[in-house]
C-alpha positions in Angstrom: 1.5 101.0 253.1 3.8 98.6 251.1 4.0 99.1 247.3 4.1 102.9 247.6 7.4 104.2 246.5 9.2 106.8 248.6 11.7 108.8 246.6 14.2 111.1 248.1 12.9 114.1 246.3 9.9 114.9 244.1 8.7 118.2 242.5 5.1 119.2 243.3 2.5 121.3 241.6 -1.1 121.0 242.7 -4.0 120.9 240.2 -4.7 124.6 241.0 -1.0 125.4 240.4 -1.1 123.5 237.1 -4.1 125.4 235.9 -2.5 128.7 236.8 0.7 127.7 235.0 -1.1 126.6 231.9 -3.0 129.9 231.7 0.2 132.0 232.0 2.2 129.8 229.6 -0.5 130.6 227.0 0.4 134.3 227.6 4.1 133.5 227.2 3.4 131.7 223.9 1.7 134.8 222.5 4.5 137.1 223.6 8.2 137.2 224.7 9.7 133.7 225.1 13.0 134.6 226.8 14.0 136.8 229.8 10.9 139.1 229.8 8.2 140.3 232.2 7.8 136.9 234.0 11.5 136.8 234.7 11.4 140.3 236.0 8.4 139.6 238.2 10.2 136.5 239.7 13.3 138.6 240.4 11.4 141.3 242.2 9.4 138.9 244.3 12.4 136.7 245.1 14.4 139.7 246.2 11.6 140.9 248.4 11.2 137.4 250.0 14.9 137.0 250.7 15.4 140.6 251.9 17.8 141.9 249.3 17.6 144.9 247.0 18.3 142.9 243.8 17.8 139.4 242.4 19.0 138.3 239.0 17.5 135.1 237.4 20.0 133.0 235.4 20.1 129.6 233.7 21.8 127.7 236.6 23.2 128.2 240.1 26.6 127.4 238.6 26.3 130.5 236.4 25.3 132.5 239.4 28.4 131.3 241.3 30.7 132.0 238.3 29.5 135.6 237.8 29.6 136.2 241.6 33.2 135.4 241.7 33.9 137.4 238.6 31.9 140.4 239.9 33.8 140.4 243.2 37.1 140.8 241.5 38.8 137.5 241.9 42.3 137.6 240.3 44.6 134.8 239.2 46.1 132.9 242.1 43.8 134.5 244.7 42.7 132.0 247.3 39.0 131.3 248.1 38.1 129.2 251.1 35.2 126.7 250.5 34.0 123.6 252.3 34.9 120.2 250.9 31.3 119.1 251.5 29.8 120.8 248.4 28.9 120.4 244.8 31.6 120.6 242.0 30.2 124.0 240.8 31.3 125.7 244.1 34.9 124.9 243.4 34.8 125.3 239.7 33.5 128.9 240.0 36.9 129.7 241.6 39.0 127.4 239.4 37.6 128.6 236.1 38.2 132.2 237.1 41.9 131.5 237.8 41.7 131.3 241.5 43.0 128.7 244.0 40.5 126.6 246.0 41.4 126.2 249.7 39.3 123.3 251.1 38.0 123.6 254.6 36.5 121.1 257.1 32.8 121.2 258.0 31.5 121.0 261.5 29.9 117.5 262.0 27.0 119.1 263.9 26.1 121.4 261.1 27.8 120.2 257.9 28.8 123.8 257.4 32.1 125.6 257.9 32.5 127.6 261.1 34.5 130.7 261.8 37.5 128.9 263.5 38.0 126.8 260.3 38.0 130.0 258.1 40.5 131.7 260.5 42.7 128.6 260.2 42.7 128.7 256.4 43.0 132.5 256.0 46.3 133.6 254.5 47.6 136.8 252.9 46.5 135.3 249.6 42.9 134.8 250.7 40.5 136.9 248.6 37.2 135.5 249.8 35.0 132.8 251.3 32.1 130.8 249.8 29.9 129.6 252.6 27.6 126.6 251.7 24.3 126.3 253.6 24.3 122.5 253.3 21.0 120.7 253.1 19.2 123.9 254.1 21.1 124.2 257.4 23.1 127.3 258.3 26.2 127.6 260.4 25.5 129.3 263.8 28.6 131.3 262.9 27.1 132.8 259.7 26.8 136.4 261.0 30.3 136.2 262.7 31.7 134.9 259.4 30.1 137.9 257.6 31.6 140.3 260.1 35.0 138.6 260.0 35.1 138.8 256.2 34.1 142.5 256.3 36.8 143.3 258.8 39.5 141.5 256.7 38.2 142.8 253.4 37.3 139.4 252.1 34.3 138.8 249.9 31.6 136.5 251.1 29.4 134.4 248.7 26.6 132.3 250.1 26.1 129.1 248.2 22.4 129.0 249.0 21.5 126.3 246.5 19.9 124.2 249.2 18.4 126.9 251.4 15.5 128.8 249.9 13.8 130.2 253.0 16.3 129.2 255.6 17.3 131.9 258.1 19.5 132.9 261.1 18.3 135.4 263.7 15.5 136.4 261.3 17.9 137.1 258.4 17.2 135.0 255.3 19.8 133.0 253.6 20.8 135.0 250.5 20.7 138.4 252.3 24.0 138.0 254.3 26.9 137.7 251.8 28.0 140.1 249.1 26.1 137.8 246.8 24.2 134.6 247.2 23.4 131.9 244.6 20.3 129.7 244.6 19.4 126.6 242.5 16.1 125.8 240.9 17.0 122.3 239.8 14.2 119.8 239.8 15.1 118.3 243.2 15.4 121.6 245.1 12.9 123.2 247.5 11.9 125.6 244.7 12.2 124.4 241.2 11.9 125.6 237.6 13.3 122.3 236.3 16.6 124.2 235.7 17.6 127.7 236.7 19.3 129.8 239.3 19.2 133.1 241.1 21.8 135.6 242.2 20.9 137.9 245.1 22.7 141.0 246.2 22.1 144.5 247.7 24.9 146.1 245.7 23.8 147.9 242.6 27.4 147.7 241.2 27.4 143.9 241.5 23.9 143.6 240.1 24.6 145.8 237.1 27.8 143.9 236.3 26.1 140.5 236.8 23.2 141.5 234.6 25.7 142.5 231.8 27.4 139.0 232.1 24.0 137.3 231.8 23.7 139.0 228.4 27.2 137.8 227.3 28.9 141.0 228.6 26.6 143.4 226.7 26.5 147.0 227.8 23.1 147.4 229.6 21.0 150.4 228.5 23.0 151.0 225.3 20.8 151.7 222.2 23.3 149.8 220.1 24.5 146.3 220.6 28.0 146.6 222.1 29.8 144.4 224.6 32.1 145.5 227.4 33.2 142.1 228.8 34.0 138.6 227.5 31.4 136.2 228.8 28.5 133.8 227.8 24.7 133.7 227.9 22.8 133.0 231.1 19.4 133.9 229.9 16.2 132.3 231.2 13.0 131.1 229.3 9.8 132.9 230.3 8.1 129.5 230.8 10.7 128.6 233.5 10.0 131.9 235.3 6.2 131.1 235.3 7.1 127.9 237.2 9.4 129.8 239.6 6.7 132.4 240.4 4.3 129.6 241.3 6.8 127.8 243.4 7.8 131.0 245.3 4.1 131.6 246.1 4.1 128.1 247.8 7.5 128.3 249.3 6.5 128.9 253.0 3.9 126.1 252.9 6.6 123.8 251.5 9.0 124.7 254.3 6.5 124.1 257.0 5.7 120.7 255.5 9.4 119.8 255.4 9.9 120.9 259.0 7.1 118.6 260.2 8.6 115.7 258.3 12.0 116.4 259.8 10.5 116.6 263.3 9.0 113.1 262.9 12.4 111.7 261.7 14.2 113.5 264.6 11.9 112.1 267.3 12.0 108.6 265.9 15.8 108.5 266.0 16.2 110.3 269.3 16.9 107.2 271.4 18.8 105.3 268.7 22.4 104.7 269.4 22.9 103.6 265.8 22.0 106.8 263.9 21.5 110.4 264.8 20.0 113.5 263.3 21.8 116.9 263.3 21.0 119.0 266.4 18.9 122.2 266.0 20.4 125.5 267.0 18.6 128.5 268.5 17.9 131.2 266.0 18.4 129.0 262.9 15.4 128.0 260.7 16.4 125.1 258.5 14.3 124.9 255.3 15.3 121.2 255.0 16.2 120.6 251.4 17.6 117.4 252.9 17.3 115.6 256.2 20.8 114.7 257.3 21.2 111.4 259.3 24.5 110.2 260.6 25.4 106.5 261.1 27.0 106.2 264.6 27.4 102.4 264.6 30.3 101.2 262.5 28.6 97.9 261.9 26.0 99.6 259.8 27.1 99.7 256.1 25.4 102.6 254.3 25.1 100.8 250.9 23.6 97.8 252.5 21.1 100.0 254.4 20.1 101.6 251.1 19.7 98.2 249.5 17.4 96.8 252.2 15.3 100.0 252.4 14.8 99.9 248.7 14.1 96.2 248.2 12.1 95.5 251.3 10.4 98.8 252.2 10.3 100.8 248.9 12.2 103.6 250.6 15.0 105.4 248.7 17.9 107.1 250.5 21.0 108.8 249.0 23.9 110.9 250.1 25.9 113.9 248.9 28.7 114.3 247.9 30.7 111.2 247.2 33.6 111.6 247.0 34.1 115.0 248.7 35.3 117.8 246.5 38.9 117.7 247.4 39.0 114.0 246.4 37.4 114.5 243.0 39.8 113.4 240.2 39.9 116.9 238.7 41.2 118.4 242.0 43.5 115.5 242.7 45.1 116.3 239.3 45.3 120.1 240.1 46.5 119.9 243.7 47.9 116.4 244.1 46.9 113.7 246.6 44.7 115.2 249.3 43.2 112.0 250.9 43.4 112.3 254.7 43.9 116.0 254.7 40.3 116.7 255.9 39.6 113.8 258.2 36.5 115.2 259.8 34.8 115.9 256.5 35.9 112.6 255.0 34.6 110.7 258.0 31.1 112.2 258.1 30.7 112.1 254.4 31.3 108.4 254.4 28.5 107.8 257.0 25.7 110.2 256.4 22.5 109.7 254.3 19.4 111.6 253.3 15.8 110.4 253.8 12.9 111.2 251.5 12.0 114.9 252.0 9.3 116.5 249.9 5.7 117.9 250.3 4.0 114.8 248.9 4.9 112.9 252.1 2.2 112.7 254.8 2.9 112.3 258.5 1.9 108.6 258.1 4.5 108.3 255.3 7.2 109.9 257.4 6.5 107.6 260.4 6.6 104.6 258.0 10.0 105.7 256.6 11.5 106.4 260.0 10.5 103.1 261.4 11.6 101.3 258.2 15.1 102.7 258.7 15.1 101.4 262.3 13.9 98.0 261.2 16.5 97.8 258.4 19.2 98.7 260.9 18.2 95.9 263.2 18.3 93.4 260.3 21.9 94.5 259.5 22.9 94.2 263.2 21.3 90.7 263.4 23.3 89.4 260.5 26.6 91.2 261.0 
């Protein structure tokens, strides 16, 4: 088993997939290279899979977030509640559109915001909420949050960058908010190398977002005129070929990830040193990441990562460090915020992610889990 490298994430295309991709790329090279029939096919199939009326393929999930906020009418100084446990793009979509980010705590059992936290942060200036399905997990309060936002006339954006195929009570991530934004970066459950997708069931939002993808161009006009100031978010047809293939294999990928997560969960069940997140009835986690929490203060995360890498060829990582409210850019904008979100700051300092991808076998997952337990014992013996 030794000498095999276990990376946290790896994209996967089978030989059959590669043959199909090559064949269709030949078609692309003889036809339209950017935002053409393959992009439209991917959009239609993605919308159907996620249970929405529309899907718009764009160059990044960041772009999808930015045009979502714009399409939902954010005005200068409007407040948007977002979790501090998220990628910089979630906050910047608000900041670059002139709004104020209001950082919320995440629940340590889900790594997502819950309804009580949103109620706590809600003011007269609140315009909307961006709910992040962290690691593929979804808050058990997701539907309640949707209903609360609707009742208080707040927009709801799902940052679904991690959650292709996740669901709550049979409803797919991406079909709950006014819009949702998915990432197709190379480490994600579905990848096109780079790319993103905006989903919505509102034709008004879809039409506006489509215009912004084309630099604000008036869609359907016979002449080239522009109604809005924006930038390009177009997608290469070759990328869409990869996306169609990955979407076809999505459910198989999710099932494999669930099996790996179950092996990890069972291995750590009796450990007092680390724990996995609990599972909630009605929530299907697509497991972009397996989230493990260090419960024993004697276990140093960086030392654990070093031992696993050097002695067991197992890579681990964690996201995001530092949390968003402690990033230098937001410290400059809002001042010193350290200590203002103690729950999030705590769990972000002691969680980590194990390898999670379809190239792992059950034997691999067992090896990784037991390597973690062995590494922990070594740390305890020398601390």
